[in-house]
N, C-alpha and C positions, 0 to 999 in steps of 0.2 A: 274539246267540241261537245256539245250536247248530244247525247244517244239519239239517233234518228230512226231506230228500228221499233219503236214502240210507239203506240198510239192510243188514244182514248176512244171509246166508243161514242158515236154522235150523240150530241146531247147531254153527255156523261160527265163534262170536265166540270170540276168544282176547284175554282180559285179561292183560296183561304187566305185572310189577312190575319197575322198572329197578333193578338191582343196580349201583352204583358206588360202594360202599364207604361210604355216608353214611346209609343208612336202616335203619329197624326194619322190616325187609321183612316177618318171620313174622307180625308183629302185624296188618298190612295185609292179608297173605295169609289168615290166620284170620278175621278181621272178614267179609271177603269171601266164605268159605266159610260163614259164619253166616248171610249172607242169601242163600244157595244159588247162590253163583257162585264156580266154580274159576278160579284163577288162577296163571300161571306167574311163576317169578322168572328174569329173563335178563340177562346181562351181556355179551353180544356184538351187533354189529350185525345179523348174520346171524339171530339169534332174534328181535331186535327189530323187524325188517323183516316178520316174519311177523304182527306183533299186529293186533288189530281195534281193541283200545283200550290206553291205555299208563297208568300211573301212576307219578310221580316222588316218592318219599318223600324224607325228608331230615332230619337233625338236624346241627348244626354251624356251621361258619365258611363264610361265603359263598365266600371264593376257595378253600377246600378243595373245596367242591363243584363249581365250575367246573373245577378243576385236574383232579380225578378224572373227570369227565366228558371231558375231552379226553385226558386219559393212557388211559382204556378206549376211545378211539377211535369216541366213540358221537355227537359233535357233529354230523357231516354226517346220520348216519340219522335224530335226532331231528329236526333240521330238516326233513328230505324227509317225514317221517312227519306231523310236526304243521303244516307250512305248505303242502307240494304236495299230500300224500295227504289232508288233513284228517282224520286219526285223530283221535277223541276222546282228550283229553290232559289228566289232572289231576295237578297238583303239589301237595304236602301240606308244610306247615312250610317247611323250607328249599327244598324242591322248588317252592313256591309263589314265593319270593323270587327263585330263579334264572329265573324267566320274566321278571323286570324287567330294565331296561338296566344298572344297576349298584347297588351297596350302599354305604351308608355304611361298613359292617364291612370292606370290602376294597377292592381296587386293580383286580381283573380286571372286563371287560365281563361281563354276564349274557347270557342267551339272547335278551334283547330282543323277544321276542313279544308282551309287554303294554307300552304307552306308561306305564311308571311307572317310578319308582325305590323303592329300599328305604332305609328311614331307621331310626335308631335313637330310641327312644321319648325325647321330649323331656322332661326331668326337670323342668325350670322350670316345667311345668304340670300337675304332679302335687303332690298335697298330701304331708305328711310320712307318712301312712299307708300310700301306696301306693309299690310297690318296682319295680325292673327288675332281673331279667327278670319280666314279666308271667307269672305261674304260677298257673293254677286254673281254675275254671269261669267262664265269662262268657255271660250271653244275648245272642244273635246275631240280628240282624235281616235279612233280605232283600230286596232290590230286588224290587219287583214284576214278575210275567211272566217269570220264568225257569225253567228245567226242574228246578231243585234245591229249589224251594219245597215246603216240606211242609204237607199240608193238615190238620194235626191240631188245629187252633185254639190250640196251645201255641206261644210262642215258644222255639225250640230253645236248649239250653245244651250248648255244647262245652267240651272240655278244652284249654289253651292254655299253652305254655311259650315265651316268646319276649322277647327285647330289642329287636327291630326290627319294623317293619311297612312295608307297601307304601303308597305314595302315588301314586294315578294321575292322569294328565294329564286324563282324561276321566272324568266321573262315569258316564257311561253303561258303563264297563268295570268298576265295582264290583258284584260279586256280592251281598256282603253286609258288614255292619259290626258293630262290637262297640264297648265303651267301656272304657277303662282310665285314667281321669282325664280322658280327651277320647275324642271318637270317633275310631275308627280303621279303615281297610279292613281288613276279616277275611277277604274272599274277593274274587277277581277273575274275569272272564269275558270272552271275545273269540272269538266263532264257535265253533270246536271246542276251544278251549284255556280250562281252568279252573284256578284255583289257590287254596288255603284256607290260612289261617294255623293255624288249629286242627288236632288230631289226632282225626280221625273213628274211628280205630283204637282210640283210648282214651276216646272219648265214649259210651259204652253206646247205648242205645236211638235217641239222636238220630243219633249217628255211624253207627249201621247203617243207618239211615233214608236218611242221605244219601249212603253208599256203594251202598244199593239203588237210589238215583236215578240214579247215576252207572251202575250196572250196565245200567239199564233204557234208558240213552240210545241211540237209532239210531246206527248206525254205517255 
């Protein structure tokens, strides 16, 4: 669970979207604005150091994402913010996969903040009507008692585009799950760090509700 004993001064919250050349930054920024939160887009360690909350979006290849984070000089500041300063951190799509130790998609190590690996969908477990990448809307179910649960009485549906998914070592690190032929982990969470495979910025009211939950988290 995210730590609840820390808070930001009123008006001092700075949500920062990390620009490392691999994300649909403006869509995330626009959806945050839709829920009443302003966010900056930052590409330097000095800018990221000032953040109260961080979002790491991303699309593309796992190694491409890790190389870009390294070439932008962001690895040290991200480790410090997430692990030492306990800054609330959200990874989206590729950004969620980069939280893991490694991916079957590439050779480089990931950030390793979540005890998990990223694996390609097992096509032997999919029937002929199902394709990879998994693309489209899917109902998503949360683990009980986490700060992202939505109290609407409806099972949320989010938009997905992915060929790989996260496999956690520990069940308690799974934030939510969905199904594409078989159940897969759709989101992870450990302390202040969370990541989701779906695209909240493309998921209309359910996506905006999810981002509002992140905005409202204490920091």
